[in-house]
N, C-alpha and C positions, 0 to 999 in steps of 0.2 A: 586703302590698298585696293588697287585694281589689277586685273590681268596677271596676277603674280602667282607662279608656280613653284613648290619646292618640296623636295621629298627627303625627309630626314632619315640619317641612320642613326643608330644608338651606340655610342662608345665612349668611355672616358678611359685613357691610357696613360698610367704612370710609369716612366721608365726608370727603373730601380737597377743600376748597372746597365741591364738590356730593357727589362719591362716587368710591371705588374699592373693590374688595371681592373677597372670597374666599369660596367656599361652605364652610359646614359646618353643624352641627346649632344653628341659631337665626341671629340677626341682631344684630352688635354694631355701634351707630351710635356713632363717635367724637365727642367734644364740643370738639374742638380743630382748627380750619380751619388749612390748612398753604400756606404761601407756595410753599416749594421743592417739587418733585415729590416725593411719598412712594409707595415700593414697597408693594403690597398684601401682606398675610401670606400665607405659604404653609403649606398643610396638609401637615404631616410625617407624621402618622400619624392613620388613622381606622379603627379597631376597634370593631366591633360584635358582642356576644356577645347571643344570645336563648336563653331557656329557656321553652320550651311546654309547658305541662303541663294537659291536658284543656281545650285552648282558651284558657287563661289565657298570656299572652305577656309575659314580663319581658325589657324591653330594656336593655341596659347600653352605654353609648357611652364611648369612651376616645378622646379627640382631643388632638393637640400641634400648636399653631399657633406658627409661628416670624416673629418681626418683623426683616425684613432691614434696616431703616433704622437710623440712627444716632441716632434720637430715640425718646422714650418714646410709646406710645399707651395711650389709654383710652376707654372708653365704656360703653354700656349694652347688655347681651344681651337680645335678643328672640326668644323661641320660640314660632314659630307652630303653632297648633292647627287641626285639621279641623273643619269646621260641627259634625258629630255627637259630638264628644268631650265626654265627662262626667268631668272630672278632679277626684279628691279629694284627690290627693297625688302629689307626685314628688320626687326627691332631685336636686339641683344642686350639684357640688363643682367649685370653681376651685383648682386646685394644692392639692387634698386638704381645702379648707377648705369647710364647707358654707355655701352662699350662700342668703339669703332672696330670694324672688321674689314678683311681684304678678302678679295674674291680671288681665288687661284683657278688658272686654266685647267682643263681636264687632263692633259699631259702633265702639268707639274704635280697636281693632285696623285696622279696614279704613280708617278715617281717616288713621292713621299710615303705612299701606301705600301709599294713593294719593298721600299728601304726598311719600313718598320717590321714587315711581315719578316725579311731576311734577318733584322738585326734581335728580333725577340723570339725568331724561330717558334711564332705562334699564327696558326693560319686563321684565326677568327677574324682577321680584317679583311679576308680575302672576298667577303661579300660586298664590300664597299670600294674594292678597286674599279678602275674606270669611271668614276664619279668625279664631278667638280667638287670644289670645297671653298669655304671661307674660313679665315683663321682670325683669331683675336688674342690679344695678351690676357691672361686670366691672372687676377690678381692673388697675393698669396692665400693659401687656407691656413689660419693659424693652426698650432698644436693643440690637440684636443678640441678643435673648433669646428665651425661649419661654414659652409658657402652657398648661397642661394643663387640659383641662375634661373632665369626667366626668359623665355624666348617666344617670340611671335612671328609668324609666317603665314602665307596665303597661296592658295593654289586652285586652279580651276580643275574639278573633277571631271572625267570624261565619262559620257554616258553611251552605253551601246544597248541597242534595243530595250530602251526605257529603263535599263539597269545601270545606277552609278555604283562607284566603289570607292570608299575610303579606307586608307591603309595609314597605320601608324607604327613606326618600329618600337615595339615594346621590349623585346627580349633582352634577358640580362643574364640567363643562366651560363653562358658560354665564359663569361669573363669574371665572374666572382661566385664564390661558395655561399655569398651571404644572401638572405632573401631580402627584398624591399620592404622596407617598414610600412608603406602606405601607397597603395596604387589605385589610381582613380581615373577613369576615362568617361568623360560626358560628351555627348552630342547633341546639339539642338538643330533639328532638321527643319528647315522651312521650305515650301514649294510653292510655285503659282498653280501647280496641278495636284489633284489628289494623290496622296502618298498610299502605296499598297505594301508591297513587300517590303519588311525591314529583316534582316538576316544576317547573323554573324557565324561562319564556319570556325571561327577560333575561340571566342569567348561566350560564357552563359550571360547574355545581357538582359537588362529588365526594359521594357519598352512601355512607355506612358504616351499615350495618344490624345493631344488636348483637342484637336478637330481634325477634319480630314485632311488638311495641308500643314498641319504642324506635329512632330512628335519629339519626344525625349528619349533618349538612348543612353543607358549607364552600366558600368562596369566597375566594381569595387572589389579590393582584396587588401588584407593586412599579412605582413610577414610571410608572404608567398614569394616562390621562385617565379621569374617571368619566363616561361617557355616558349612563347611564340609572340608575333606581332599581332596587333589588334586589326582585324578586318571587319569592315562592316558594308554590307549591299543593303542599297534601297532602291525602289522602283517608284517611278511616277506614271500614271495613267489616269484618263476619264472614263476607261471603260468600267462596266459593273463588277466584272471579275477580270482581274489582270493575271496573266500566265507568263513569267519568265523562266527560259530555260538556260542553264550552265551545261557544257559538256566538256569531257576530256578524253582524248584519244591520242596514243603515242604512234600507232602503227595502223594501217589500213586493214591489216589481216589479223588483227586483235580486236575483240568486243570493245567499244568504248564505253563510258560512264556517264549518266547524267543526272541531274537535279532539276526537277520542276518545282517552281514556287507559284503556288496559287493563293490569290489573295482577294476577297471581295471588298468592294468600297466600303470605307468606314461610315459615312454618313447615310444611315438608311432610315426611309421614312417608315413611321409604324406601321403603315398599310403594308409595307413590304417585308415585316418581320412576320415569320410563321407564327401562328398560335398554336401554342403546345399543351400537352398534358404532362404535369410533373407529379410525381409520386415518391414521396420522401419516407423511407423506412428507417427507423432509430431503434437501435436495441437499447432498452432501458433495464436490462440485467443488473444484478447486483455488482457485478465487475466493473460497471460504467460509473459506479458511484464517485462523487467526489469531482475534481477539475474536469475530467473526462465530459461527464453529463452535462455541467454548465457551460462548457465550451460548445458542446454539441448544440444546446438549446440556443444559445447565443448566434450559432452559425445559421439555425433554421428561421430564427427570427429575421435574420438579414436576407435570407431567400425569400421569406414571405413579402417581406416589404418592397422587394424589387422584382416580384413577378409581374409580368404585363397583364393589364385589365382583361384582355381577352383571353388569357390562358385560363386552363382548368386545374385542379390540383386535389390531391388527397395526402393526410398524413397517417402513417401506420406506425405506432409504438408497439413495442413487443418485450415480454420477458417469457415466462411459462405460457401466458396468455398474450392474445393478439387484440390490441385495442385500436381500432381504426377510427379517425376523427368523423368520418361520413361512409356511409354504405355504397357511395358511388363518387366518381370526380365531380367536383362542384366549381361554379365560377369564382375565379379571384375576385372580383370586383364587389361580390356579394359576401363572400365569407372571409375576407381576410383578416378583420379584427376578432373574429370567434375563433380562427385558427392562432393567433398570436396568445390568446388566453389558454388554449388547449395545450400550447407548448409550455408555457409557465407551470402548468400543472403536473408535468412529467417527473416523476421521481425513479431512481434506480434501486430495484432489489428484484430477487427470484432467479429463474435459470433461464435458459437461452434456446428459443424454439424458431430456428431459423427457417426451417421447411414451411410452417404455416403461416409465419409473417409474409414469405415472398409470395406464396399462394394466394392469399388475402389480396396483396397489393396489385397481383396480377388477373384479379378475377373480374373487372370492371370491363364492360363492353369498349373494345377499341374504335377509334375513329381513323380511318385510312387517311383523311385530309390532315390530321395533326400528328406531328412526332410526339412519341411518347418517351419520356425521360425517366427512368427510376434510380434514384440516389439512395444505395443502401450503405449504412453506417453500422458496424458492429467492432466489438474488441474481443470477441472470443470464437468458438467453436459449439457446434449444437450439443446441448446437454440434456434436453428433453424433447419429447416427440419424436419424429424421425431423426436419427442421427446418422445413418448409412449414407456418406457422399453420392455414391453412384445414384441412389434412389432419389435423393434430394435433387441432383441434377436432372434426373428423368422426368421429375415433376414439374420442375422449373419449365424445361423445354416443352412439354405438353400444354402447360398452362400459358405460355407466352404467345398466344396466337397474334397478339398485335405487333409482334416483333419490336417491342419495348427495348430500349438501349439500356443495359443495366450498368451503373458505375458504382464501383465498390469502394468504399473507404474502410480500411483495416486499421484498429488502434492497438496500440501495444505490441507486445511480444508473444501472445499466446493465441494468436490467429490460427485458422486453418488454412494456410496458405493455399495447398492444392485445392481446396474447395472453392475458395473466394476467386482465385485465378481461373477456375473452369468457369464459375459463373459468368464472370466477365467474358473471357473468352467465347464463349458459345453464346452470348447475347448481345454481341456487337458494342460492348462498352470498354472500359479500361478500369484498372484496378490502381489503387494509391495506397501505400502503408505509411502511416504517420507514426512515428516513434514517440515513446513517453516525453522525450525533451522537447518535441516538436509542438507547434500551435495548432490544434485541429481547427479552431476557427477559420484560421487563415487559410488553411488548405482547402477547406469547403468553400468558404466566400470566394476564394479566387478561382476555383473552379466553376461556380455557379456563374459568375459574372460573364465568363465565356460561353457557357451553353444555354444562357437564358435567351439568347438572340440569334439563333439560327437562320440563315439566309438561303442555305441551299441544302437540301437532305438528298439521301439515296443517290450519292454519286456514282458515276462513271466516267471512265477516261478513255477516249479514242486517239491513238496515236497516228492514224493514219496508215500510210504503207511502210511506216517502219518498224522493222522487227525488234521487238525488246523482250528482256527476260529478265527474272528475278527482281519484279518491283517489290518496293517496301514502303509503305505498309500495303499488304495484298488486299485488305478491304478497307476502301476509302472511307474516313469518316464524315459526318456532316460537317459543313462549312458555317462557321459562325462569325459574326460582326467582329472586327478588329482583330480576327486570328488570321493565320495562315496555314496551309497545308503544303508539307514537302514530299515529294515522290523522289524516291531514288531508284536508280536500275541502270541496267547496261543495254545497250544497242548494238545490233549487227549491221543492218544496213544503213547507208548514208542518204543525205539529199535534202532536199526542201519537203515540207509537210504541212498539214493542217491540223493542229491540236484541237481537239472538241472535248469540253467538259458538259457532261448532261446530268441534270438534277431535277429535284422537285422545288418548286415554288407554290406553296398552298394548295398542292395537291396536283398541280399542272406541271408536265415536263417543259423544261427549258435547256437551251443549248447555248453554250458560249464558245466561241471558236477564236483560234489566234495562229498566224504562221510561225513556223519554226524551222530552222536548220540544224541538221544533225552532220556535222563534218567529218571527214575521214581523216584529218588530222586537226588536233586542237592542243596545243602545248599549256594553255592556261588551264586555270582551276585545279592545279595539281593536287588539291586536298580531296577531290570526290572519289577516286579510287579507295581510300582508307574509310571516307564517310559511310560509302556503299557497304564495305566489308563490314563496318561496326554494325550496321542496321541489320545485316544479314546473321551476323553471329548472334545478336540479341534475339532474332527471330528463330534460330536454332536452338539456342539455349531455352528458349520459350516452350519449344516444342519438347524439349527432354524434361521439362518441368511438368508440362500438362500431359504427355502422353507415355513418359517413361524413357528411360535411357537405352540407346543401342548403339552399336559399334559404329555403325554408318555415320550416324550423328556425331558421335564424339570425335571420330576420325576428321570429318569436316571442320567441326568447331577449331581443332588444334591446328588444321592445316591452314586455314583463313588467318587465324589468332597469330601465328609464325609469319606468314607472308607479309601481312598488312602491319604488324606490330599491336596488336589488340589485347588488351588483357581481358580474361574471360573466367568464369568459374574452373575452367580447365588449364588455363595457360596465364595466371595472373603475374606470373614472375617467369619472364621468359630468358631461359638460358640455353644454350645449343646443347645437345648430347656430346658433341666431341669434347667439350670443356670440362663437364661434370660427370661423364659416363651415364648420366640419366638424366631425363627432362624433368625439371621441377614443377609439379602440378600444384594448383591450388587444393585441390581434393586429395582426399586419401580414398574415399569411397562415396558412392553416390548416396548412400545413406548419411553420411557427414555433411553431403552438399544439402541435403534437405533440412538438417537441422538448423539452428538459427534462422528459419525461413524467412522472416519478414525482413530482416536486414539484407539477406541475400536476394530477396525479390525486390527489395529498394534499389539495391545496386544495379540490378537487370534494368528497371527503369531508366535509371540514370544513363545506362547504356544505350537503351533505345532512344530515348528522347534527346539527350545532350548534343548539341553540334561542337562543343569543346572538346578539344583532344586532350588526353592525359599521357603521362608517359613515365619510365622508369628509367632515368638518365643514366643508372649504372648498367642497365641490362639491354637497353633498346633505346634506339634514336630514329626519329623519324623525320624526313626532310621531303617536303612536297609528296610525289607519290613513291618513295623509297624507303625501305626499313633496313637498318643497319643494326648487326649484334657484333659484339666482342669476341671475335676468335682467335684465341693464342695472341691476345693484345692487340687485334687489329680490327677496326671498325669495317665490317665486311657487309657489303650490299646482299640482301637475302636472295637477290636472283642469280649470284655468283656460284657457279658450281666450283668446287676443289679442284677439279681436275682440268678446267678450263685455263687454257694459258692467258697470261696476263702481260700488259704493255707496262713496263717498269719505269717510273720516273722519279727522280729524286727531289725531294721537298726543297724548295727555293731556287731550283736550277732554272736556267734559260727555257728549257723544255716544259718545265712547270708553268711558268708565266706565259709562254707560247700557247699553252693549251688552254688557259683561261681566255686569252685573248681571242682565239679561235672559236671558242664555246664558252661564253660568259656566264651562261646559266649552271655551269658545273662549278663555279666558286661555292655555292651553297654546300655541296657534298665535300669538296675539298676543306671547307673550313671546319668539318668535325674534327680532325687532328692531322697530325704529321705523317700518320700510317692509316691508310684508307684504302679499301678496295672496292671500286663501283663499276658497274657496267652501264655504257652508253652507246646508244645506237648497235652497232655490230663489234663494238671493243670493249674489253673489259681492263681498266686501268689499275695499276698497284703503285701507291704513292709510298715511297721510302724514306726515311729520315736522312738529315743531311750526311751523317757519318757513315752510311752504307756504302759498300764498295761500287764503283761506278759501273754502270751497265750499257749507257747509251754512247754512241760517239760524241754527243755534246758533253756528256759527264766526263769522259776519259780525256777528252782535249782541254777542259777548263784548268787554267794554271797561268803561271807566269814562264816565259820562255827568254833565254838570252842569245842573241847572235852568236854563232861558232864558226861560221866562214861565209865568205861573199865574194861573188864571182862578178866582174864588170866587163862590159864590151862597150867600145865607142869605133864604130865604123868597122874596119878590118882588124883593129887591134883589140886584144883581151888581155886581162891581167886578174889575177887572184889576190885579193888583200886579205888581210887578217889582222886581228887587234894587235899592236895599240891604233893602227890607222883606222880602222872601222870598229864601231861598236853599235849595239842595238838591243832594244827589249820590246817584248810582246806580252801583252797582258789580256787574258781570255776570262773573263768573270761572269758570273750571274747577270751582273750589273750593266756590261757592254763590253767593247773592246777598245784598247788603245796601243799605240805602236811608235816607236821612235828608231831612227837610224841616223848615225852621225858619221861622216866620211872625211877623212884627212886629218893630219896631226893637229891641225889648228881647230878643228872642229867647225870651220867656217860653212860647210856643206852639210845640210841637216834636212830631213823629209820625215814626215809622220802623219799621223791622223787618228782620229778616236770616232766613236760611234756608239748607236744604243743597242745593236745588236750584232750578231753573227751565228752561224750555225756549222753543224758538221754533219758528215757522213761517214761510212767506212773506208773512204779512200781520200777525203780531201776536208780541209777546213776553210769556210769562206766567210771573208771580212766584209762587213757593211759599214763604211765609214762616211762621215760628211764630206770631206774634202777629196776623196779620191773614188775612182770607180771601185767596183767588187773586187777583191783581191782572194785567189786561190792559192791555199798552200796543200800539196800533196803530203800524205803521210809516208815517212820512210819506216817508221815504225812506232809504237805508241807514245814514244817521248821525243820524236823528232819531227820537224815540218821543212818540207822543200818548196822554195815559191819563186817564180820569175815574174818581173815587172819592168817597165820602163819609166823612168824619171821625166819629169817635165822638161829636163834638158837633151833628151833623146838618148840617156845611157841606158843600156840593157844591163839589169842587175839579176843575179840569181844570188840565193840566200839559204842558208840552213839554220835552223834553230832549234834549240835544246831545251826541254823543260827543266827547270830547276828542281 
């Protein structure tokens, strides 16, 4: 398959009387109405395999649907396609048999979608209105049986400024309460140019790079609700350091959001890799006995075997006493085997002397040309020697003249989180807490694999003339082989600029640059506002943890959490005060927040580092850059002020679909439910259910009318005709307009027309039909219409119509 583009939407719809449904790749409309309640299908398997070769992406879908009912179901399979798709071929199999499909035009597909939305009174399909569609007959799904559907399609991925984007519609939570049994998405990316950034704003992906031009990306889940579509960006570049910029800005008078992705080349010559000094500090007190000490020793052996020959190292094991492997840093090449033997002899017993262990580790004379990395592993808090955290921190600060980066691994539930957090924060490192159920060896070896090959240290970023604020991380970490750095922030000024990244390679300053544009308006990348807010909230919570609670910090955390729909230690369950009379917070007191500290700190790390969104579907919904909360049963945009007037539109009305036609991007907000309040540009809209009283002229005019009087004039003569000589009907419905008039006793003279649209204002109703010019009927009151027109034979007609 070549030059084939397809964008699939996910939905399986079972019409039961009107409808029940589960989502998958396409829509299945059943042809058999049901009297008893019929359970929707469950999606047992949803596996997606993608092969991307030089921008050509071939997607293979494998799904298994289960029918939980005691009756057979069958129907038609609809496969939605994006507006710009140009499909020449695709392959569809049902239970291994190829199925012939028919391509529907865009207007046909839209008509089907709107009809289903109106009939089912469910707005979920709105996201797919306006697309083309394939349809195919679905074989019956047997009672208590399964049906497997496999689909393959291809598309050419667009590349913008070296950045390609792949999207797969994975969401199911709108259409079924059941989680998906097995979800898996895998991408094999091959490129003629080196791959740099690989990034997903939607899911926590695993990345394995086989070489500079090939990478494997995967996501897996079991019995999980699918909250969002799968999105993956990747960049290709021959540069030593790639810098890709994503921006989002809705209005020029408000600050925009940006994400800068920085990635070094994957294939690095050994001569280009910085020679480093590693110091491993291992707690061997009695609390580490058993599985923990064995996992730690195994991880240290892995680190020793994978150190580069040009590196230097030392090992410090400690309990009440401190036992160094060497009095100074020693070359890896000469001492690797001796160090492995030293690790094997380590036993766990005694007390915990953190202060003396770290001071011993930092005593060696630093080398300014070599990055120094200290990996500190402990499962407890100081029990002997200096035990006061403030003095321990002061001692470490004074001893760390060489600016060693200290990376902390806390094991178990008894660690002193405040102390370990401060050690990492004050010394340019990170901390990671490993629960008793987690594998310590995997955590350490995974971390070491990344930091073992730094290619750029002591980073600084120059954004040119662009005014930025609130950048995270505030202190840039070193850049390692195979890793990438994400910088989030806001920008005030717009325009073209030159981005510069400055860092050290082998003790020498190096500069890398890339041209970039910060636009005044950018509708794409709507996930950036929340992703930025997520990082800022994590930073502020960190400040509370490290420096203590104050009202200003807490208020800002709560404000950001509620505005952007972010769970935090203060607002992890978001409910508005109007609904409950009080805000439901995670914490009762700050003291309670500090209890169970390892778990809470681990949750904070996830908030800092994760790019995947989380949500509580009952209390908050996040769509692009908007957050919705349920207020008195209505999903309400967080930007809407209760005192702001709204433009009211009834769900399923012509005005409803006209709004979507004029602003297609709004369909994703309308798809939340039949009652929604959202703000767009300078207007706030309120969607009301179908049974709401009419509020607009269009809603008031909708209905069926009967002709009650007719006047005719031919030349100078005029006459007033009444039934039975003349009859007529006029139908104004959300789906369109139709009208018919019959004149004469025999009914031989008849005129009429039909069309897809009509509109109304406070003075008149306007009909737009295929076979006649626009007809305008004046209001005489809310239930009568009065109109005049000329027939094709030259007769002037005046009519009065009354609503039934």
